[in-house]
N, C-alpha and C positions, 0 to 999 in steps of 0.2 A: 463407451463409458467416459465420463469426464469428471475429474477431480479439480475443484476450484479452491484456491487458498487466498485468503487475505494475506497481507504482508506483515504489518506492524503488530507485534506482540503475538503473532501466530507463527510466522517463520523466523522472525528476528526479534530480539528483545529491544524494546524501545520504539519510538516513532521515527521513521526514516527521515521525514521532512524536518522534524525538530533536530535530529542529529546533524542533518546537513546545515541547518542555519547555525548551529553551534560551531560546526566546522568552518563556516564562512567567517564567523567572528574570530575564531582562533587564528585564522589565516590573515586577519586584518583586511578582508575583502568587504565584509559588512561592518562599517564603522559608524552606523547610525546610533546616536546616543541612547535611544529608548528601545533598541532592537530586542534586547533580552526580555524586557518587561512586556513588550508586545507579543513576543513569541509565547511566553508563559500564559498570557491572556487568551491567545488563540487556542492553546492546548486545553485550557479550562473550558472554553466554549465547546470544543470538540467532545470532551468528556460528558458534558451536559446536553449533548445533542443540539447545540445552538450555533455551530460553526458556520460562518459565511465563507463558503469555499473560495469564491472569487477573490474576496478581500485577502484571505490567507495566501492564496497562490500568488497574487500580485505582490504581496509583501515579501514572500520568500524568493521570488524571482528578481526582485528589484536590484539587488547588488550586482547581478550579471547582465542587466538589461543592456542590449547593444553588443554584447560579446559575440564573436564568431562561433559557429557550431563546434569547430575543432577545439577552441579554448575551453568551452563548456564541457565537452566530452573528456578532455584531458584532466580537468579538475575533478570531475565526478569519478573518473577511473581511480584517481588517487584516493578520494574519499572512500570508495567501495573497498579498495585494497587495505586501507589503514583502519577503517572503522567497523566494517561489517563482519569480518570473520569471527571475532570473539563473541559476537551477539547472535550467532545462528543457534536456534533453539532445537533441542534434540527431538521433541515430539513431532514437530512439523517436518523435520528432516526425515524421521522414520516413516511418517505417513506418505511423504512424497516418494520415498524409495519403494514403499509397499505398492502404491498405485502404479508406479512405473513397472514394477515386476509383474503386475497383472495385465500390462499392456494398455492401461488407461491413458488418455490424454491428460496432461496436467497444465493448469492455467493459474496465473496470479492475477487477481483483480484488486486494485487498490485506489484509494482516493488520494494517493501521492502522485505527483507529476510523473509523466512517462519518462522524463529525462533521468529520473532516479530509478523508477520501477524496472525499466528494461535492463540496465546494467546490473542491478541487484539480482534480478531474476536469472540472468546468465551466470552470475557468480554462484547461484544456488543450483545451477544445472537445469533450469526450467526455460523452455524455448518459447512459451506462449505467455503473453502478459497484456493487461489492459491498465493503463493509468490515465490520469487527467491529461487531456490534450494540451500541449504547450505550443504556442504559435511562434513562427519564425518569419522574417522578412529578408529576402536576399541573403539567406543563410545566417542572419543575425537574430539573436534572441529578442523578441518584442517585449517580453515581460507580461504578456497577457495569456489567457487560456481560451481554448476553443469550445465547441459545443459538447464534446464528449467529457462528461463529468461523472465518473463512477463513484458517487457518494450517496449514501442512503438509497432511496429508490432509483437513483441514477445508475446503480450497479446492475439492477435488473435490465434496464433498457440498454446499457452498454453491452451486457452479455448477449442479449437478443441480437444486437447488431453484429457482434463478433461471430455468433453462430450462423447468422444469415449470410454473412460474407463468405463463409466456408461451406455453406450448405450442410452444416452439421446438425445432426439430430440424435444426440447421445441417448442410449437406452436408459441409463441412470446417471444422475448427477449428485455429487457430493459437494458440500461447501463447508470450509473450515474458517472460523472467525472468532475474534476475541470481543467484538464490540456490538453493543445494542444498536449502533447506527446501521448495522448490517442485517437487522431483522427482516427487512423486506425481501432480501435475496435468500436468507436462511429459511424463510417461511415458504419459499417457492421451489426448493429443490427436494430430491428424494431422500437424501441423507444429510441433514443439517448436523454439524458438529461444533460445539463451543470449545474453543481452545484458549486457556488462560483468560476466561471470560471476565468482563467487568461485572460489578454486582447486579446490574439490571439484567444483563444477558444471562448470567448464571441462574438467577432466580427464575427467569422465563424458561430457560432450557430445561431446568430440573422439573418444573411444573409440566412441561410438554413431554417429558421423558426422552429428551434428546441426549445423545452421548456428550459427556463433558470430559475433556482432557486437560490436565494442568501440569505445566513445567514449574520449576523453581525459577521465578523471574525476579527474585529479590536481590540478586547479586548486583554489585555496582558495575 
C-alpha cells in the first residue's frame, strides 16, 4: 500500500517555493528589484495552470547560483526550522499518521525543488519524497533543473520511475492533493483525495464522488 501526498496546501499551509523566495528577500539574499512582483506573477500562473516550471525554478534558484551544497543546506535548514512548523496542517498530519499506523509506505511528490522537498519531508517525518531535480556542478548549485519534473503529468511519470527503481508494485495507492494541476495523478490512483482543494479541483472531485477534506487555511 502506498499513500502519496502533495506538499503545498496539503501538508503545509502556503506554497513552499513562494515561502522560500520570501525568506530569501527577508534575508537580503535576493535583492533583485522586481523579485516580489515576478514571484506573484508566477504564483498566478500556477493557479491558472499556466506555470512555466523551468522559468520559475531558474528564477527561484538564481539568488543561490554558485553556492556550495553545504551553504545551501544550512540556509534551508534554518528556513525549515523557522518557517514550516506553524504551517503544518492537521488533516494532512492525521492522514500521514493513519497510513503509517496501517503499515503503508508514505511518499511526498511535489513540483517544488528537491532541495526544499527533502528537508521539509524529513521535518514532517516522511522518508520518501520526489521533487524537481536540481542540478549541481562540482558540488556547487548550477541554478538549473534536470529531467525529473513532477508537475502536472510529470508527476505520473516521476512516480512510475520511483516505483520502478524500487521494484515497487503497491496493491492500492492513495493520493492527496489540493490542486487541479494534479488531476493527471489523482485520476490514475485507486483512492484520490482532494485536500483544501482549489475551486477547479473541488468541483471536479465532488462530481466524481471523490473524498474531500478541508482544513482552515485562512489564518495568516
